C-alpha positions as CSV (number, residue, x, y, z in Angstrom):
1,M,0.0,0.0,0.0
2,M,1.3,3.5,-0.9
3,M,1.8,6.1,1.8
4,N,-0.8,8.8,2.0
5,D,-0.1,12.5,1.6
6,D,0.1,13.2,5.3
7,Q,2.6,10.5,5.9
8,K,4.7,11.7,3.0
9,A,4.6,15.2,4.3
10,R,5.6,14.1,7.9
11,I,8.6,12.2,6.5
12,S,9.7,15.2,4.5
13,E,9.4,17.3,7.6
14,A,11.6,14.9,9.5
15,R,14.3,14.9,6.8
16,V,14.3,18.7,6.7
17,Y,14.9,18.6,10.5
18,E,17.8,16.2,9.9
19,S,19.3,18.4,7.2
20,M,19.2,21.4,9.6
21,G,20.8,19.4,12.4
22,L,17.6,19.3,14.5
23,F,18.1,15.6,15.4
24,A,15.8,15.5,18.4
25,E,13.0,17.1,16.4
26,A,13.6,14.6,13.5
27,L,13.6,11.7,15.9
28,S,10.3,12.7,17.4
29,V,8.6,12.9,14.0
30,Y,10.0,9.6,12.8
31,E,8.9,7.8,16.0
32,K,5.4,9.2,15.6
33,I,5.0,8.3,11.9
34,L,6.5,4.8,12.1
35,P,3.4,3.0,13.8
36,T,1.2,4.5,11.0
37,I,3.1,2.8,8.1
38,E,1.5,-0.3,6.7
39,Q,3.5,-3.5,7.3
40,S,3.5,-4.2,3.6
41,D,5.8,-1.1,3.1
42,S,8.8,-3.0,4.5
43,E,11.4,-0.9,2.8
44,V,9.8,2.3,4.3
45,I,9.7,0.7,7.7
46,T,13.3,-0.4,7.5
47,D,14.4,3.1,6.3
48,I,12.6,4.9,9.1
49,S,13.8,2.4,11.8
50,T,17.4,2.8,10.6
51,R,17.1,6.6,10.8
52,I,15.7,6.3,14.3
53,L,18.7,4.2,15.4
54,N,21.2,6.5,13.7
55,L,19.6,9.6,15.3
56,K,19.6,8.1,18.7
57,K,23.3,7.2,18.3
58,K,24.0,10.8,17.0
59,L,22.2,12.4,20.0
60,S,24.1,10.1,22.3
61,D,27.5,10.8,20.6
62,D,27.0,14.5,20.6
63,A,26.2,14.6,24.2
64,S,29.2,12.3,25.1
65,K,31.6,14.5,23.3
66,K,30.8,17.3,25.7
67,H,32.3,15.2,28.6
68,E,35.4,13.2,29.3
69,E,35.4,10.1,27.2
70,N,37.0,7.7,29.6
71,E,34.9,8.5,32.6
72,I,32.4,11.2,33.6
73,S,34.1,13.0,36.3
74,E,32.3,14.7,39.3
75,E,33.1,18.1,37.8
76,A,31.6,17.1,34.4
77,L,28.5,15.8,36.1
78,A,28.1,19.0,38.0
79,H,28.5,21.0,34.8
80,I,26.0,18.8,32.9
81,K,23.4,19.0,35.7
82,G,23.7,22.8,36.0
83,R,23.0,23.5,32.3
84,D,19.5,24.5,31.3
85,A,18.3,24.4,34.9
86,K,16.8,27.8,34.3
87,E,15.7,27.4,30.8
88,K,12.2,26.4,29.9
89,D,13.4,23.8,27.3
90,I,12.4,20.2,27.9
91,T,14.4,18.6,25.0
92,P,18.0,19.1,26.3
93,I,17.1,17.6,29.6
94,L,15.4,14.6,28.1
95,D,18.4,14.1,25.8
96,R,20.9,14.2,28.7
97,A,18.7,11.8,30.8
98,S,18.6,9.5,27.9
99,V,22.5,9.5,27.6
100,F,22.8,8.9,31.3
101,T,20.4,5.9,31.2
102,E,22.2,4.4,28.3
103,K,25.5,4.8,30.2
104,G,24.1,3.0,33.2
105,L,24.1,6.3,35.2
106,Y,20.5,5.7,36.4
107,D,20.6,8.0,39.5
108,E,21.8,10.9,37.4
109,A,19.2,10.2,34.8
110,A,16.5,10.2,37.5
111,N,17.8,13.6,38.7
112,E,17.4,15.0,35.2
113,Y,13.8,13.8,34.8
114,A,13.0,15.1,38.4
115,M,14.4,18.5,37.3
116,L,11.5,18.9,34.8
117,F,9.0,18.9,37.7
118,S,11.1,21.4,39.7
119,L,11.3,23.7,36.8
120,G,7.6,24.2,37.0
121,F,6.5,22.1,34.0
122,S,3.1,20.6,34.7
123,P,2.9,16.7,35.1
124,E,0.8,16.7,31.9
125,T,3.6,18.3,30.0
126,V,6.5,16.1,31.1
127,I,5.1,12.6,32.0
128,S,4.4,11.6,28.3
129,P,7.8,12.6,26.9
130,I,9.6,10.9,29.9
131,V,7.8,7.7,29.3
132,D,8.3,8.0,25.5
133,T,12.1,8.2,26.1
134,L,12.2,5.3,28.6
135,V,10.1,3.0,26.4
136,A,12.7,3.4,23.7
137,I,15.8,2.8,25.8
138,C,14.7,0.5,28.8
139,P,14.9,-3.3,28.5
140,H,11.7,-5.2,29.1
141,G,10.5,-5.0,32.6
142,E,12.8,-2.2,33.6
143,M,10.9,1.0,32.7
144,G,8.7,0.8,35.9
145,K,11.8,0.7,38.1
146,E,13.3,3.8,36.4
147,I,10.1,5.8,36.7
148,L,9.9,4.8,40.4
149,R,13.5,6.1,40.8
150,V,12.2,9.5,39.4
151,I,9.1,9.5,41.7
152,D,11.3,8.9,44.7
153,K,13.2,12.1,44.0
154,L,10.2,14.4,43.8
155,N,9.7,16.7,46.6
156,M,6.0,17.7,46.5
157,P,2.8,17.5,48.5
158,A,1.2,14.1,48.8
159,P,-1.9,15.0,46.7
160,E,0.3,16.2,43.8
161,L,2.6,13.1,44.1
162,I,-0.5,10.8,44.0
163,E,-1.5,12.5,40.7
164,V,2.0,12.0,39.4
165,V,2.0,8.3,40.2
166,R,-1.4,7.9,38.6
167,G,-0.2,9.8,35.5
168,F,2.9,7.7,35.1
169,G,0.9,4.4,35.6
170,M,-1.7,5.3,33.0
171,E,0.9,6.5,30.5
172,A,2.9,3.4,30.9
173,A,-0.3,1.3,30.3
174,G,-1.1,3.4,27.3
175,H,2.2,2.3,25.8
176,G,1.4,-1.3,26.4
177,K,3.8,-1.7,29.3
178,Y,1.4,-3.2,31.7
179,T,3.7,-4.8,34.2
180,S,5.6,-1.5,34.5
181,A,2.3,0.2,35.0
182,V,1.5,-2.1,37.9
183,D,5.1,-1.5,39.2
184,I,4.3,2.1,39.3
185,V,0.9,2.2,40.9
186,E,2.1,-0.2,43.6
187,K,3.7,3.1,44.9
188,F,0.2,4.0,46.3
189,R,0.9,1.5,49.1
190,D,3.5,4.0,50.4
191,L,1.0,6.9,50.2
192,D,-2.2,7.7,52.0
193,V,-4.5,6.8,49.1
194,D,-8.2,5.8,49.5
195,K,-8.7,2.1,48.7
196,E,-11.5,2.8,46.2
197,E,-9.2,5.2,44.4
198,V,-6.5,2.6,44.2
199,E,-8.9,0.1,42.8
200,A,-10.2,2.5,40.2
201,V,-6.6,3.0,38.9
202,Y,-6.0,-0.7,38.7
203,R,-9.4,-1.2,37.0
204,A,-8.5,1.4,34.4
205,I,-5.2,-0.4,33.8
206,F,-6.9,-3.8,33.5
207,D,-9.5,-2.4,31.1
208,L,-6.7,-1.2,28.8
209,F,-4.9,-4.5,29.3
210,L,-7.9,-6.7,28.4
211,A,-8.7,-4.5,25.3
212,E,-5.3,-5.5,23.7
213,P,-6.3,-7.3,20.5
214,G,-4.0,-10.3,21.0
215,L,-5.5,-10.9,24.5
216,S,-9.0,-10.4,23.4
217,Y,-8.3,-13.0,20.7
218,L,-7.1,-15.4,23.4
219,V,-10.3,-15.0,25.4
220,R,-12.4,-15.6,22.3
221,H,-10.5,-18.8,21.2
222,T,-9.6,-20.5,24.5
223,D,-11.1,-21.2,27.9
224,L,-9.2,-18.2,29.4
225,T,-11.2,-15.4,31.0
226,G,-10.5,-11.8,31.7
227,R,-10.0,-12.8,35.3
228,H,-7.3,-15.3,34.3
229,L,-5.4,-12.6,32.4
230,E,-5.7,-10.1,35.3
231,E,-4.2,-12.7,37.6
232,A,-1.5,-13.5,35.0
233,L,-0.6,-9.7,34.9
234,M,-0.3,-9.4,38.7
235,N,1.8,-12.6,38.8
236,A,4.0,-11.4,36.0
237,H,4.6,-8.2,38.0
238,K,5.5,-10.2,41.1
239,E,7.7,-12.7,39.4
240,N,9.4,-10.4,36.8
241,R,8.2,-12.3,33.8
242,S,6.0,-11.8,30.8
243,V,2.2,-12.2,31.0
244,L,2.2,-15.2,28.7
245,S,5.0,-16.8,30.7
246,A,2.8,-16.3,33.8
247,L,-0.1,-18.0,32.1
248,L,2.0,-21.1,31.6
249,T,3.8,-21.1,34.9
250,H,0.5,-21.1,36.9
251,Q,-0.9,-23.7,34.4
252,L,-3.8,-21.6,33.2
253,I,-3.3,-22.9,29.6
254,D,-1.3,-25.6,27.8
255,K,1.8,-24.2,25.9
256,D,1.0,-25.9,22.6
257,E,-2.6,-24.5,22.8
258,L,-1.4,-21.0,23.6
259,L,1.1,-21.0,20.8
260,N,-1.2,-22.3,18.2
261,V,-3.9,-19.7,19.1
262,L,-1.3,-16.9,19.0
263,S,0.3,-18.2,15.9
264,A,-3.2,-17.8,14.2
265,Y,-3.5,-14.3,15.6
266,H,-0.1,-13.1,14.5
267,E,-0.4,-14.9,11.2
268,C,3.0,-16.5,11.5
269,P,4.5,-19.8,12.6
270,F,5.7,-20.4,16.1
271,E,8.9,-22.1,17.2
272,K,9.7,-23.8,20.5
273,F,13.2,-24.4,21.8
274,N,15.0,-26.9,19.8
275,E,18.7,-28.0,20.3
276,Q,18.8,-29.3,16.7
277,I,18.8,-25.7,15.4
278,E,22.3,-24.5,14.8
279,P,23.3,-21.0,15.8
280,P,24.0,-18.5,13.0
281,S,27.7,-18.3,12.5
282,R,27.7,-14.4,12.8
283,L,25.6,-14.3,16.0
284,V,28.4,-14.5,18.7
285,E,30.7,-12.0,17.0
286,E,28.2,-9.4,15.8
287,L,25.4,-9.4,18.3
288,D,25.4,-8.6,22.0
289,K,23.9,-11.3,24.3
290,S,22.6,-9.1,27.1
291,S,20.8,-6.8,24.6
292,L,19.1,-9.8,23.0
293,L,18.0,-11.1,26.3
294,S,16.6,-7.7,27.4
295,R,14.9,-7.1,24.0
296,R,13.7,-10.7,23.8
297,W,14.4,-11.7,20.2
298,V,17.0,-13.9,18.5
299,P,17.9,-14.8,14.9
300,L,17.4,-18.5,14.3
301,R,19.0,-18.0,10.8
302,W,21.0,-15.1,9.5
303,D,23.1,-15.2,6.3
304,D,23.5,-13.4,3.0
305,T,20.0,-14.3,1.8
306,G,18.2,-12.9,4.9
307,A,17.2,-13.9,8.4
308,E,14.6,-15.8,10.4
309,V,14.0,-14.2,13.7
310,L,12.0,-15.4,16.9
311,M,10.4,-12.6,18.8
312,E,7.6,-12.3,21.4
313,N,5.4,-9.9,19.5
314,P,5.6,-10.3,15.7
315,K,3.0,-7.5,15.3
316,D,5.4,-4.9,16.9
317,I,6.2,-2.9,13.7
318,Y,8.8,-0.7,15.6
319,Q,10.8,-3.6,17.0
320,K,10.6,-5.4,13.6
321,G,12.1,-2.3,11.9
322,Q,14.9,-2.1,14.5
323,I,15.7,-5.7,14.0
324,K,15.9,-5.4,10.2
325,A,18.3,-2.4,10.7
326,I,20.5,-4.3,13.2
327,L,20.7,-7.3,11.0
328,G,21.2,-5.3,7.9
329,T,18.6,-7.0,5.8
330,S,14.9,-6.4,4.9
331,E,14.5,-10.1,4.1
332,V,13.3,-11.3,7.5
333,E,10.9,-13.9,8.4
334,F,9.5,-13.4,11.8
335,K,8.3,-16.2,14.1
336,L,6.3,-16.2,17.4
337,G,8.3,-17.4,20.4
338,M,7.7,-17.4,24.2
339,Q,10.0,-15.6,26.5
340,E,11.5,-18.8,28.0
341,D,12.2,-20.3,24.5
342,I,13.8,-17.1,23.4
343,E,16.0,-17.1,26.4
344,L,16.9,-20.8,26.0
345,F,17.9,-20.2,22.4
346,I,20.1,-17.2,23.3
347,E,21.9,-19.1,26.0
348,Y,22.3,-22.2,23.9
349,F,23.4,-20.3,20.8
350,F,26.1,-18.3,22.6
351,K,27.4,-21.3,24.5
352,K,27.7,-23.4,21.4
353,G,28.9,-20.4,19.3
354,L,31.8,-19.7,21.6
355,E,32.7,-23.5,21.7
356,T,32.7,-23.5,17.8
357,I,34.9,-20.4,17.7
358,R,37.4,-21.9,20.2
359,K,37.6,-25.1,18.3
360,K,38.0,-23.2,14.9
361,V,40.8,-21.0,16.4
362,Q,42.6,-24.0,17.9
363,R,42.3,-26.0,14.7
364,E,43.5,-23.2,12.4
365,S,46.4,-22.4,14.7
366,S,47.3,-26.1,14.9
367,D,47.3,-26.4,11.1
368,A,49.6,-23.4,10.8
369,D,51.9,-24.2,13.7
370,D,52.1,-27.9,14.0
371,H,55.5,-27.6,15.6
372,M,54.1,-25.6,18.6
373,V,52.3,-28.2,20.7
374,M,54.0,-27.7,24.1
375,D,51.9,-26.8,27.1
376,I,52.0,-23.3,28.4
377,V,53.2,-24.6,31.8
378,E,56.0,-26.5,30.2
379,M,57.1,-23.5,28.2
380,L,57.2,-21.3,31.3
381,E,59.2,-23.9,33.2
382,Q,61.6,-24.1,30.4
383,K,62.1,-20.3,30.4
384,D,62.6,-20.2,34.2
385,S,65.0,-23.2,34.2
386,Q,67.3,-21.6,31.6
387,G,67.6,-18.6,33.9
388,R,67.7,-16.0,31.2
389,E,65.3,-14.3,28.8
390,Q,64.3,-16.4,25.8
391,D,62.8,-15.2,22.6
392,V,59.6,-17.2,23.3
393,S,56.7,-14.8,23.2
394,I,53.3,-15.9,24.3
395,R,51.8,-12.6,23.5
396,S,52.5,-12.7,19.8
397,Q,50.7,-16.1,19.6
398,L,47.4,-14.9,21.2
399,I,44.3,-15.0,19.0
400,S,41.3,-14.1,21.2
401,A,40.2,-13.6,24.8
402,E,37.2,-14.3,26.9
403,L,35.9,-12.1,29.8
404,L,34.3,-14.1,32.5
405,F,31.5,-12.7,34.7
406,T,29.8,-14.1,37.8
407,D,26.3,-12.8,38.7
408,K,24.8,-12.5,42.2
409,D,23.6,-16.1,42.0
410,D,27.1,-17.4,41.1
411,N,26.2,-18.1,37.6
412,Q,29.0,-17.6,35.2
413,E,28.8,-16.0,31.8
414,S,31.4,-15.3,29.2
415,V,31.9,-12.6,26.7
416,L,34.3,-13.0,23.7
417,V,36.5,-9.9,23.1
418,R,39.0,-9.0,20.4
419,L,42.7,-8.4,20.9
420,T,44.9,-5.7,19.4
421,D,48.7,-5.6,19.4
422,S,48.9,-1.8,19.2
423,V,50.3,-1.3,22.7
424,E,53.9,-0.7,23.2
425,N,54.4,-2.3,26.6
426,G,51.4,-4.6,26.8
427,F,48.5,-5.5,24.7
428,G,45.0,-4.3,24.1
429,I,41.5,-5.7,24.3
430,L,38.4,-4.3,22.6
431,V,35.2,-4.5,24.6
432,S,31.7,-3.3,23.8
433,S,30.0,-0.5,25.9
434,E,27.8,-3.2,27.5
435,A,30.8,-5.3,28.6
436,Y,32.6,-2.1,29.9
437,A,29.6,-1.3,32.0
438,R,29.7,-4.8,33.4
439,L,33.4,-4.3,34.3
440,N,32.0,-1.5,36.5
441,K,33.6,1.2,34.3
442,I,37.1,-0.2,35.1
443,K,39.9,2.4,35.0
444,S,43.7,2.7,35.0
445,G,45.3,0.8,37.8
446,D,42.4,-1.6,38.3
447,T,42.6,-5.4,37.8
448,I,40.4,-7.4,35.5
449,N,39.3,-10.2,37.8
450,D,38.9,-13.0,35.3
451,I,39.9,-13.4,31.8
452,I,41.1,-16.2,29.6
453,F,43.5,-15.6,26.6
454,Y,43.7,-18.2,23.8
455,A,46.5,-19.2,21.6
456,G,46.3,-22.1,19.2
457,W,48.3,-24.3,21.6
458,A,47.4,-22.8,24.9
459,M,44.9,-21.2,27.2
460,I,45.9,-18.7,29.9
461,R,43.6,-17.6,32.7
462,T,44.9,-14.6,34.4
463,Q,44.2,-11.2,36.1
464,P,45.8,-8.5,34.2
465,T,46.3,-4.9,35.3
466,V,44.7,-2.1,33.3
467,K,47.1,0.6,32.2
468,S,44.6,2.8,30.3
469,V,41.1,3.0,29.0
470,T,40.1,4.8,25.9
471,R,36.7,5.1,24.2
472,I,36.9,4.8,20.4
473,N,35.2,7.5,18.5
474,K,35.9,6.8,14.9
475,G,36.0,3.9,12.5
476,K,34.4,0.4,12.6
477,D,35.0,0.1,16.4
478,K,33.4,3.4,17.2
479,G,31.7,3.2,20.6
480,Q,33.8,0.4,21.9
481,Y,36.5,0.7,24.6
482,L,40.2,-0.2,24.2
483,L,41.7,-1.5,27.5
484,E,45.5,-1.5,27.5
485,V,46.5,-4.3,29.9
486,Q,49.7,-6.0,31.2
487,S,50.1,-9.3,32.9
488,E,53.2,-11.2,34.3
489,D,51.6,-14.4,32.9
490,I,51.9,-13.2,29.3
491,I,55.2,-11.9,27.8
């Protein structure tokens, strides 16, 4: 279907804004026009989604250039927070808050959002754009937490605060973020709110929730009732899972029945977890595991001819456009998947993908250097026994490295990183911004607690010292961090 004149005019308006350097204005127009584009116009959807991603990156990069690249100092933070405090312009504050959120500086982001209320903007003016911003950048299930962080910073009379909580809750529900909406209105428990008023807000959220087309379809084609779905929403809120997962966990419907009905609604096939499906060869090296887990999608196939992607909501035009932009192809077949299956695929794919890469690296190095089969321990013992420096360099044989992380439940996760030999007195590792954040923004003088370096003939697990950290601003590695490290275990 062709675009109508109004859609064409809005897209032209957005491109004019882009040409004038008004990136925030262009982004706003693109995000409003995208949901109105027919799904059949896949090229237009992909183009707009790509522009949205590029504009967000541009806004983030422009804001980042105004601060220290390696680390945001206390002085820089004070400077940033002080700007625009007396100006009646909402956009710069939203942009800064967005940058802080993406950098993991959640408290600073909450301060920016709270500033909008202190500057005298009415709740009606600021709640909607705050939620719009957080919807775009927060992982699934996290938006409610970030809004509560903002609410906790507001210093206003209880009646006004109650209205703000109600406004945020209903705005979140209006964006289809129902578990986040419940997270927010649970704040009423800390306030002196009449029970009937609380029930009225929940009822309003439930009414919006039950009016969702997919859920209405479920009620019409299964034995599920509106009451079952309301219970599932509350359980999803308590258990930090999706509503569909809550339906299955509490045995309100059989999984195959649920998937068959939803497959008919979404007009696409479904896929359950299957270990027989091989991971795409590009997945481990080109996609970020934590991002896939938070956004709840995974490519089951991804090659030069196109891709096959599993996602929770195949009717989400905005996310489909983002996925096409990220994968760099408009030829994508979308399939319906449950949260648990998507997570199982991601974990399995990355585990198997890393194992495949290790075997490939070791095989290729073995073919090239059949004569180098000594164990690393033996080599070090040989060096020490001779009592003098030998021209036996482990460093020059290194091929790749793997960062190891342990979460609060003692589960271990690994992230493959690239090596660079551009450091005079050590060596460098390239890490993504996500991995850098998980390293707690490590700095010069700190120690990396657990990392494995691979050569074709050896594996070295060590704790190197960081000599410097540099954020890369140009080229194909733009946005990544170069960590220059040294270790006595590697010469």
